[in-house]
N, C-alpha and C positions, 0 to 999 in steps of 0.2 A: 505493500499500499504506499510505503513511503518515497521507493523508486518513482509511481506515478505522479503523486502529488510532486517531486522533483523533475519530471519527465516536463509535467503542464507548466510548474513555474518558469523552465529554460526555453519551453516553446514560448511563451507570452514575451519572454526577455528579446525572443530573437524578434517576433513579430512587431513588437514595440521599438525596438531597435531598427528595423527595417522599414518603419514606417518614418522614420527621422532621415532619412537619406536624403542627403542634400545634392539632389540632380540624377539625372536619367542614368539607368545602368550604362556605362559606355560601351559601344561595339566600334569596333575600327570602322568599318563601313558608312554607319553612319555621321563619327567623327568625319572621315575625309570628302564624305558627300556635302555636309554641312560647310565644309571648311572652304570647298571648291566653290560654293556658291557666295563665298564671301561674308558669311554669318559670324556674328562675334559668339565666341564660345568661350565658357567659363571650365575647365579641367580641374574637379578637386581628387589628388591621389590620396583614398582615405583608408584606414584600417578601422574596424568595430572596436577595437582592444585600447586605440590613441585616445588620451583624454585630450590632447592639441587638438585633434578633427574634430571630437565632439564640439568643441567650442567653437570651432570654425561654421561646424554645421549650423549652428545657431545665425551667424551672420550670412552665411549663403541663403540659408531659408527665407530671412528676411529678403533679400536681398528678389529671391526670386518670387515673393508673394508680394513684392513692390512691381506698382505700374511700371516705374521708372525704366525696369530689368526687362519688360514683356518680349524684347526684340532679342536677349540674350539668351542662351542655351546653355544650360549647366550639365556636365557630366561628371558622374564620380566613377573612377578606377579605383577597383578595391585592390589594396599592395598586396595581400596575401593570395588572392586566387589569380589576379591578373596580370602575373607579374611581365608578362610578355609585352601586354601595354604600357607597363611601369617603365621598362625600358626604353620605350619608343621615346616615351616622353624624359626620358634623363631624370628620371625622376630618383633621387638618391634617397628620400625619405618619406615616408607618411607624412601627410599634413604639408604638401606641397599643392599649392594653388596655381595655375598657369590660363594667361588670358591671350587668345588669340583674336586678331581683328583681320581685316581684310587679306585673308589667307596665309597670314605668318603670328608667331609669337611676339608680343610685345611687350610682355612682364609674367614676372611669376616672384612668388612669396614662399619660405618656409618655414614653419613651424611657427609662425605667428599668433599669438592669443589673444592680442591686444582688440576690442572690439571698435576702437575706433581706428586703430591702424587695419584693422581687416575690410571695414566700412571705405575708408578712404583707397585701398587697394582694388575695391571689387567695382568704386566708382569709375576707375579706367576703363572700365568697358563699357562704358557708354558713349 
């Protein structure tokens, strides 16, 4: 009985953590297509176990829900399960956020937790 309780508690945490994701699940095909269209993209290299990533999620979700960012596409790359894509972005650490505009990378920030700094960084995508 205890095992079943622990199982459902873990399942609940996984569902809650997934619902807090800051961006769409990353696929190379969609990224390449949107980049070729000249869309503005924000890529967050994220790990569920990373406290800094969770702090970043708050600011990224706020931006995603703001009308100012309606034309920006946010992607989340899983640091643990999408290693090939982490390498594609030259992501040395989880908690890396990268902005692409007009088909090229314009800036990146790594391991930033400060809400004001993150907001200012994300505004570069506008």
